[in-house]
C-alpha positions in Angstrom: 11.4 9.7 10.2 15.0 9.9 11.2 16.5 7.1 13.2 19.6 7.8 15.2 21.4 4.8 16.9 24.1 5.7 19.4 26.3 2.7 19.5 28.1 3.8 22.6 24.9 3.9 24.7 22.8 1.6 22.4 20.1 4.3 22.5 17.8 4.6 19.5 16.1 8.0 18.8 13.4 8.4 16.2 12.2 11.8 15.2 10.5 13.6 12.3 12.7 15.2 9.6 13.0 18.9 9.6 12.4 21.0 6.5 16.0 21.0 5.3 16.3 17.2 5.8 13.1 16.6 4.0 14.2 18.8 1.1 17.5 17.0 0.8 15.7 13.6 1.0 13.4 14.6 -1.9 16.4 15.9 -3.9 18.3 12.6 -3.2 15.2 10.6 -4.1 14.8 12.4 -7.4 18.5 12.0 -8.2 18.3 8.3 -7.5 15.3 7.8 -9.7 17.1 9.7 -12.5 20.1 7.5 -12.1 18.0 4.3 -12.2 16.2 5.5 -15.3 19.6 6.4 -17.0 20.9 2.9 -16.1 17.8 1.2 -17.4 18.2 3.1 -20.7 21.8 2.1 -20.9 21.0 -1.5 -20.1 18.3 -1.6 -22.8 20.7 -0.2 -25.3 23.3 -2.9 -24.4 20.7 -5.6 -24.7 19.6 -4.3 -28.1 23.2 -4.6 -29.3 23.5 -8.1 -27.9 20.2 -9.1 -29.6 21.5 -7.7 -33.0 24.6 -9.8 -32.6 22.7 -12.8 -31.4 24.8 -13.1 -28.3 23.8 -13.7 -24.7 25.3 -11.7 -21.8 27.1 -14.9 -20.6 28.6 -15.3 -24.1 29.9 -11.7 -24.1 31.3 -12.1 -20.6 33.2 -15.2 -21.8 34.5 -13.4 -24.8 35.8 -10.5 -22.7 37.3 -12.7 -20.0 
């Protein structure tokens, strides 16, 4: 569903997505999931380094401040 809110008239319109909008939505959703997975991998790698060094995230933040 697409929700359009016209602030000038305060009118709210809800409608079904058309094929192009649905395709873009699915593409954006897949890209977002890929970015989240990439960030999770990156975060896990950072945490692994911190674990090897025996430091917490707060301690590293204090060192870098």
